[in-house]
N, C-alpha and C positions, 0 to 999 in steps of 0.2 A: 747644600740644601736640596738642589735638584736631584742629586743621587739618592738622598734619603727619601724624598717624596716618591721617586720611581720605585725604590725598594718596598716602601710601604704599600704602594698601589699594587705591586706585584704580589705581595703577601695576601692582600685582600682578595685579589682575583684568584689566586691559587686556592684559598679557602672556599670561595664560592664554587669553583669547579669541583673541589673535593666533595662538597655538600651535595651537589647535583648528581655526581657520579656514584655516591654511596647507595647501595641497594636498599630498598624498602625493608623495614623490619617485618619479617614473616612470623606468623603464629598459627596455632591450631584453630581451625574454623569448622563450622558446620553449615552445609547448604543442602536444600532439598533437590531431588531429581524431579524437576517439574515444579510443582507448588506444594506447599504445606498449608492446607486450608483448615480453618477451625472446625472441629467436629468430625474430621475425616482421618484418613490414613495416608501416610507418605513414606517414601524411602529417602533417607537423608544420608549424606556422605560427610564423615569426619575427615578433613584433609589435614595431613600432618607433614609439614616440610622439615627437612633436616637443616638446622641452622649452624651446625658445627663443621669445621674443616678437618678435625682430627678424631671424630667419633661418629658412630652410627646410632640411630634411634632403635632401641630394642624392645621398648614396651610403651603402650598407651593405655591409660586408665581413664575412663569417662564416667563421671557420676551423673545419674539421671535426677531430674528435679523431684523433690518430695512435696512441694506445694501444689504441683499438678502431676501426680503420678500417672504413668502410662500403663494400661493394662496389658498391652501387647507390644513386646520388644523382641525382634528376631534379627540377629546379626547374619549377614551373608558371609559364607566362608571366604577367607582370603588366603591364597596360596602362600605358604611359607610362614604362616602365623597360627598360633594356638589361641582359641577364644574361650574365655571363662565368663559366664553370666551369673551375677550375684543377685539374690532377691532378699527383700525384707518385708516384714509384716506392716500392714497399713493401719493407722489409727482409725481411719474411716474407710470401710470397704467400698470398692467400686462395683458398678453393675455393668456387665458386658454380655450382650445377647441373652438377656433375661437371667443371667447367673451372677451371683455375688463373688467378687474377687477380693480375697483377704490379704494378698501379697502382690508386690509388683517388683519389677527389675530396678535395683538401686545402683548397679554399676556393671559395666562391661569392660573386660580387660583383654587386650591383644598382646601376646608375647611372641617375639620373633623366634623361629626355630633355628635360623642361621644368623647372617650378618645384619638383617633388618634393613632399615632405610639408611643407605650410605650417603656420604656428603654429596651435595648437588642434586639430590632426588627428593621426591615426596611420594606419599602413599595415601590412597583413599580407603576408608573403612565404611562400607555401606551397612545401614541398619533400617529395617522396616519398623515403623512406630505407629501407634494409634491406641485408641482414638485420641486425636489432639483436643486439648481443652477448648471450649467455646467461650470461656470468660477470660482469656488471656491473649495478649498481642505478641508475646514472644516466650520462648523457653530458654533457660540458661543451663548449659551443661559444663560443669567444671572438669578440667582435664589435667592429668599429670603425664609429662613426657620424660621417659628415662633413656639416658644415653649409655653406650657401651663402657664409658669411663666412670659410670655410677652417678653422673650428674643428673639431677632431677629438676625439671623446669615446671613450675606450678602455674598453669593457666587458670586462675581462679578469681581474678579481680573482675567484678561486674561493672561493665561500662555504664556511666550515668549520662542521661540526656543533658545536653548543654555543656558538658565538660569534656576535656581532652581525653583521648583514649589512654587507659592505663598501660603501664609497661608490660603487664602480663594479663591481657584481657581473656576472660572466659569465652568459649564459643557460645554464640547466641543465635537461636533459630527464630526468624521472623515468621509469624503466622499471617496468612492472608484470610480475607473474609470468605465465608462459605458461599457457594453458588446460589443464585436466586431461586432455583428449584428446591433448595433445602438440602441438596446432596453435595458433599465435598469430595471431589475426585483428585486423587494423587496418583503417583506411579503404581502404588500397591493396589489401588482401586481399579485402575485401568487393566492391570493384569488379571484381576479377579473377574471383571466384566468380560474380558476376552474369553476366559475359560467358560463362563456361563453361556456366552453366545455360541461357542463351539459345541457345547453339550446340547443346546437347544436345536442347533442345525442338524446334529447327528440324530437327535430324537425324531425330527420331522422328515428325515430322508426315508424313501421307500426301502423296504427290506423284503427278502424272499417270503412269500406267503402273506404279505400285507394286503390291505384292501386295494391300494393303488395298483399292485401287481395283478390282482384278480380282475380289476376293471380293464387293464390292458389286455389280458387274455380274452375277456368277453368281447372286446372290440374286434379282435382278430377273428374270432368265430363268426361274428355277425358279418364281417366283410366277406368271408369265404362263402357263407350261405347266400349272400347277395349275389355274388358272381355265379354260383351254381344256379340260382333262380333265373338270372338273365340267360344263361346258356340253355336251360330247359325251355324257357319261353321262346327263344329264337328257333329251337328245334321244332317246337309245336307249330310255329308260323310256317316254317319251311314244309312241314308235313302237310299242312292244310293246302298250301299252294300246289304242291305236287299232286295231291288227291283231286283237286279241282281240274287240273289239266287232264288227268286220266279220264274223268267223267266226260269232259268235252270231246276227247278223242273217240270215246266209245259211242 
């Protein structure tokens, strides 16, 4: 009896250790660089881990939401990967910078030129997106991950609040509230603001032939004339003193 109890206890302990030591199930996710505020622009990273020991990830296909289409989608080049951007017509045109947009990006596909994401590694795929919707708290991006052995993992199950995470959850981008000043700043906005500030600084800097340069030249001339005036005045005083002495001597 004691031996059987010890064996049973050992089996339970071994199972517990195995459960604790098993690595967490990784999946394709999307996270902003900084924040993704409603109504603004942001740079988001699609993070793709390789979950296989005997195959590499060679393709990633991300479908963009149709319920909240994004007028601007610009992927950042990734070394070793080809990028294809697919667009589709919109049922309801969007307005961006005073212009109507009749189509929007529906899918972005990254295809490896070589081995891709090998076992034990992950890869980030950055994309600039905007403007983000003001009437949504999150955006869902469904993704397909293809391996070198032709296996395709479909990350398309939408997580539901209050329920357990599905086996193949779709990447979900949480949106933050816009700033109190009404402007939403993300990584893309910060870069644009920096460029605008640099242009403004260059525009205000003095150049050859500018008014500031002319005023500097005027100040220099005035100083020279002032020194000359002092010298002439001193010479006149000395001359007067010398003339007075001559009269006294005479």
